[in-house]
VEXPA-659573 format. One record per residue (C-alpha): residue number from 0; y, x, z. Coordinates in nm, 4 decimals. Layout:
N
   domar      north       east         up
     NUM          Y          X          Z
...
REM end
This chain:
244
   domar      north       east         up
       0     5.2178     3.2001    -2.5740
       1     5.1074     3.3580    -2.2475
       2     5.3309     3.3089    -1.9447
       3     5.3242     3.5440    -1.6462
       4     5.4894     3.4281    -1.3262
       5     5.6265     3.7315    -1.1447
       6     5.5395     3.8859    -0.9095
       7     5.1818     3.7460    -0.9038
       8     5.0737     3.8706    -1.2476
       9     5.3513     4.1153    -1.3236
      10     5.1213     4.4164    -1.2970
      11     4.9873     4.3173    -1.6374
      12     5.3328     4.3586    -1.7874
      13     5.5027     4.6383    -1.5974
      14     5.3995     4.9419    -1.3992
      15     5.6877     5.1755    -1.3259
      16     5.8441     5.1884    -0.9809
      17     6.2182     5.1493    -0.9307
      18     6.2509     5.5076    -0.8079
      19     6.1364     5.6346    -1.1504
      20     6.4178     5.4696    -1.3425
      21     6.6679     5.7103    -1.5000
      22     6.9786     5.5696    -1.6640
      23     7.1698     5.7405    -1.9465
      24     7.4893     5.9179    -1.8487
      25     7.8249     5.8661    -2.0129
      26     7.9699     5.5639    -2.1832
      27     7.7621     5.3643    -2.4294
      28     7.9768     5.2297    -2.7119
      29     7.8778     4.9264    -2.9164
      30     8.0251     4.7849    -3.2357
      31     8.0748     4.4097    -3.2270
      32     8.0347     4.2114    -3.5505
      33     8.0802     3.8426    -3.6217
      34     7.9057     3.6368    -3.8900
      35     7.9854     3.2845    -4.0035
      36     7.8075     3.1803    -4.3229
      37     7.8762     3.4498    -4.5821
      38     8.1619     3.5941    -4.3778
      39     8.0934     3.9139    -4.1832
      40     8.3660     4.1060    -4.0026
      41     8.3794     4.3989    -3.7624
      42     8.5206     4.2238    -3.4593
      43     8.5771     4.5169    -3.2221
      44     8.4082     4.7444    -2.9698
      45     8.2486     4.7234    -2.6256
      46     8.1994     5.0109    -2.3778
      47     7.9227     4.9998    -2.1169
      48     7.8977     5.2321    -1.8144
      49     7.5902     5.2486    -1.5923
      50     7.5271     5.4037    -1.2527
      51     7.2259     5.4151    -1.0219
      52     7.2567     5.5422    -0.6636
      53     6.9153     5.5109    -0.4964
      54     6.8474     5.1399    -0.5516
      55     7.2125     5.0421    -0.6021
      56     7.2747     4.9581    -0.9676
      57     7.6274     4.9192    -1.1064
      58     7.7229     4.8332    -1.4629
      59     8.0500     4.7497    -1.6346
      60     8.1312     4.6232    -1.9808
      61     8.4774     4.6298    -2.1349
      62     8.5259     4.4985    -2.4842
      63     8.8002     4.3784    -2.7116
      64     8.8413     4.2633    -3.0678
      65     9.0632     4.3822    -3.3433
      66     9.3664     4.1538    -3.3880
      67     9.2468     3.8106    -3.5002
      68     9.5095     3.5523    -3.5848
      69     9.7720     3.7512    -3.3981
      70     9.5661     3.7786    -3.0782
      71     9.3250     4.0261    -2.9221
      72     9.0289     3.8730    -2.7404
      73     8.8899     4.0772    -2.4520
      74     8.6342     4.0560    -2.1725
      75     8.5611     4.2727    -1.8699
      76     8.2300     4.2330    -1.6820
      77     8.1019     4.3977    -1.3653
      78     7.7565     4.3674    -1.2080
      79     7.6419     4.5305    -0.8847
      80     7.2903     4.4722    -0.7580
      81     7.0260     4.6140    -0.5287
      82     6.7114     4.6763    -0.7354
      83     6.4509     4.6611    -0.4628
      84     6.0861     4.7549    -0.5147
      85     5.8574     4.4554    -0.5499
      86     5.4932     4.4392    -0.4492
      87     5.4008     4.4290    -0.8169
      88     5.5987     4.4750    -1.1336
      89     5.9693     4.4787    -1.2023
      90     6.2213     4.5340    -0.9264
      91     6.3632     4.2458    -0.7287
      92     6.7278     4.2082    -0.8296
      93     6.9665     4.1032    -0.5520
      94     7.3205     4.0758    -0.6861
      95     7.5955     4.1757    -0.4428
      96     7.8852     4.1292    -0.6857
      97     7.9296     3.9855    -1.0313
      98     8.2379     3.8805    -1.2205
      99     8.3645     3.8496    -1.5733
     100     8.7204     3.8146    -1.7003
     101     8.8417     3.6780    -2.0310
     102     9.1840     3.7120    -2.1878
     103     9.3429     3.6658    -2.5309
     104     9.6954     3.8146    -2.5345
     105     9.9191     3.7967    -2.8381
     106     9.9505     4.1323    -3.0108
     107    10.3286     4.1119    -2.9988
     108    10.3193     4.0829    -2.6190
     109    10.1143     4.3997    -2.5701
     110    10.3667     4.6317    -2.7325
     111    10.1288     4.9265    -2.7076
     112    10.0293     4.8632    -2.3449
     113     9.6680     4.8331    -2.2308
     114     9.5104     4.4937    -2.1817
     115     9.5395     4.3819    -1.8194
     116     9.3613     4.1179    -1.6137
     117     9.6158     4.1255    -1.3320
     118     9.8284     3.8176    -1.4074
     119     9.6423     3.4884    -1.3372
     120     9.8499     3.3242    -1.6082
     121     9.6807     3.5460    -1.8662
     122     9.3118     3.5344    -1.7722
     123     9.0174     3.3185    -1.6700
     124     8.7154     3.4510    -1.4814
     125     8.3649     3.3142    -1.4377
     126     8.4519     3.1604    -1.1001
     127     8.7364     2.9569    -1.2488
     128     9.0179     3.1768    -1.1221
     129     9.3169     3.2214    -1.3504
     130     9.5210     2.9764    -1.5535
     131     9.4293     3.0790    -1.9077
     132     9.2919     2.8038    -2.1286
     133     8.9266     2.8839    -2.2002
     134     8.6421     2.6555    -2.3024
     135     8.3307     2.6136    -2.0886
     136     8.1264     2.7562    -2.3783
     137     8.3395     3.0712    -2.3790
     138     8.2998     3.1261    -2.0059
     139     7.9245     3.0641    -2.0271
     140     7.9038     3.3417    -2.2870
     141     8.1096     3.5745    -2.0632
     142     7.8752     3.5017    -1.7714
     143     7.5608     3.5673    -1.9739
     144     7.7091     3.8977    -2.0941
     145     7.7533     4.0068    -1.7314
     146     7.4011     3.8908    -1.6411
     147     7.2503     4.0940    -1.9236
     148     7.3832     4.4233    -1.7892
     149     7.0793     4.4400    -1.5582
     150     6.8574     4.4629    -1.8658
     151     6.9670     4.8240    -1.9148
     152     6.7788     4.8919    -1.5910
     153     6.4754     4.6735    -1.6646
     154     6.4177     4.8160    -2.0133
     155     6.3867     5.1630    -1.8570
     156     6.1332     5.0303    -1.6081
     157     5.9071     4.8161    -1.8272
     158     5.5717     4.9474    -1.9471
     159     5.5694     4.8018    -2.2971
     160     5.2208     4.9413    -2.3671
     161     5.0704     4.6690    -2.1466
     162     5.2646     4.3758    -2.2978
     163     5.1334     4.1761    -2.5915
     164     5.3417     3.9858    -2.8478
     165     5.4109     3.6370    -2.7176
     166     5.3954     3.7343    -2.3505
     167     5.6627     3.5553    -2.1487
     168     5.7903     3.7203    -1.8286
     169     5.9920     3.5122    -1.5812
     170     6.2244     3.6792    -1.3300
     171     6.4165     3.5346    -1.0373
     172     6.7548     3.6917    -0.9583
     173     6.9276     3.6339    -0.6244
     174     7.2994     3.5720    -0.6758
     175     7.5750     3.6603    -0.4225
     176     7.5921     3.3000    -0.2951
     177     7.2168     3.2926    -0.2369
     178     7.1359     3.0794    -0.5411
     179     6.8429     3.1836    -0.7570
     180     6.8948     3.2450    -1.1261
     181     6.6077     3.2409    -1.3722
     182     6.5684     3.4708    -1.6706
     183     6.2886     3.4488    -1.9245
     184     6.1967     3.7547    -2.1317
     185     5.9751     3.6936    -2.4349
     186     5.8202     4.0005    -2.5961
     187     5.8019     3.9547    -2.9726
     188     5.6305     4.2851    -3.0535
     189     5.7253     4.6147    -3.2170
     190     5.9844     4.6136    -3.4931
     191     6.2232     4.8449    -3.6769
     192     6.6029     4.8546    -3.6660
     193     6.7998     5.0994    -3.8819
     194     6.4880     5.3125    -3.9338
     195     6.4196     5.3377    -3.5599
     196     6.1110     5.1862    -3.4021
     197     6.1944     4.9155    -3.1532
     198     6.0572     4.6651    -2.9079
     199     6.1904     4.3219    -2.9994
     200     6.2561     4.0733    -2.7180
     201     6.4442     3.7517    -2.6579
     202     6.6249     3.6709    -2.3329
     203     6.7329     3.3398    -2.1892
     204     6.9198     3.2956    -1.8600
     205     6.9771     2.9889    -1.6496
     206     7.3380     2.8753    -1.6162
     207     7.4447     2.6135    -1.3594
     208     7.0815     2.5209    -1.3013
     209     6.9802     2.4837    -1.6668
     210     6.8674     2.7321    -1.9263
     211     7.1584     2.8725    -2.1247
     212     7.2646     2.7587    -2.4701
     213     7.2801     3.1256    -2.5757
     214     6.9375     3.2905    -2.6021
     215     6.9815     3.6557    -2.6970
     216     6.7622     3.8708    -2.9231
     217     6.7429     4.2414    -2.8334
     218     6.6109     4.5423    -3.0246
     219     6.5173     4.8183    -2.7754
     220     6.4599     5.1741    -2.8975
     221     6.1021     5.2792    -2.8193
     222     6.2056     5.6355    -2.7274
     223     6.5288     5.6053    -2.5297
     224     6.4664     5.2465    -2.4101
     225     6.8308     5.1731    -2.4905
     226     6.9207     4.8409    -2.6505
     227     7.0191     4.9181    -3.0090
     228     7.1192     4.5607    -3.0898
     229     7.2056     4.2422    -2.9063
     230     7.2432     3.9302    -3.1204
     231     7.3107     3.5663    -3.0370
     232     7.4241     3.2435    -3.1962
     233     7.7273     3.1085    -3.0124
     234     7.9594     2.8169    -3.0806
     235     8.1771     3.0043    -3.3312
     236     7.8926     3.1716    -3.5229
     237     7.6510     3.4644    -3.4991
     238     7.7599     3.7650    -3.2911
     239     7.5996     4.1098    -3.2868
     240     7.6572     4.4120    -3.0649
     241     7.5103     4.7343    -3.2078
     242     7.4910     5.0744    -3.0390
     243     7.6987     5.3396    -3.2179
REM end
């Protein structure tokens, strides 16, 4: 496996400048499915909205399950970052704001109302705010979901024609508190998903100074550069998020 340390050798892997990135308009809707052994269920939906104003990138994800055991499980992620041109290769990502909320209200308590993250009793966020009981594994997954929103930008920018299967690209992301987060992108080559040609990659982020327990496989459409499928193995089983 070849490893390129950005930005020194990034020109071999990417070529487009940040100013050339164009994001899709409108809301992207994904179906969420859950697998455990032979069990496969449609777990819910997730909506993603993207915006790019000069070099200011903003992305949100809002998703919720169908009722499971009398509860609805929901997350809401927001990422704002300055995608600044680098000397070579992919943009330098400087995050100005990132947060993710998790909640699991009982269906009977919603009574037709929308899910809210306003009452600290009912939520937990990635900074530990809120009083809801949530495992560390759950909040790690919520954090990684927010981190991955930047990939919608990077996939538009990458020049896949110059990357070879097995190439490993390492990025450093500056977080709001000044800490540096690492993300490794491994290109696995061209593939096919639901009769559409794709670029297949795997992503792994650092979390609290160590690489995450949740590497994510992504199928990126070769034409639109949109992720058609995210898939990961988490504590409760295998989860997939597929573009509608």
